[in-house]
N, C-alpha and C positions, 0 to 999 in steps of 0.2 A: 503496500500501500504504498502513495506516495505522501509526501509531508503532507501537501495540499490536502488530502482528507481524512488526515487522521491526525485532531483537535491537539495533542499531547508533542507530535511531530511537527505542527505548526509551529505551537509555542518555541519551543527550542529553536526552528532556524530565525523567527523573529529575533529573539534574546541573544540571542548569536551573532544576526547579523546590525545587531542594535551596540552593541560591544565590541564589537570591530570597527563598527564606520567611527564608534569614540576615538579606539586605540588611532585607529588612521589620524584622524584628526587632530590629535596631538603630537603626533610622531612628526607627523607629514602635512601643515595646515595647506599647505599650495594645492594640494590634489581638492581637497572638500573647500575651494572658496569660492565654487558655482555654486547660483543659489538658486537656480530657475535650472529643466531639460531634466534628462535621467541621472547627474549627479546632483541634482537637488533634492533627492528622493535620501541618497546616501545624505549629502549637509543636516536634512534634517532629523535622520536618525542618530546623527551624532549628539546635536541638538538635545534628544531626547534622552540621549543617555548621560551628556554634562548633568542636565536639569534635575532630573530625575535617579540619579547615580545610587541611592539607598536605595529605590524602591527597585530597580533593576539589578543591583547586586544580593537584594532578596530572593527574586526574581527566578536572578541563577542558582542560588544557593540551594533553593526549593525544586530546582527543574533536576538540577544533578543529585538532591537525597531521593530526588522520585522516581529516574533513571538508574540508581544505585539498590534502589531495594525494591523498586516495582517493577 
């Protein structure tokens, strides 16, 4: 089953995308300068990761626990 049809996998992909975009924006800020178009989506994901970092971290932790134990 693909990640689009399995809600658990979909949440995992979204959380990993947010964390990856935030990391790349911190390491290489010139990559995500463009706020429109295709790269604008990644800029917005990085903004979510920066502003909601405690919630994203808690979500990643809970997702990791659920993957390990369930």
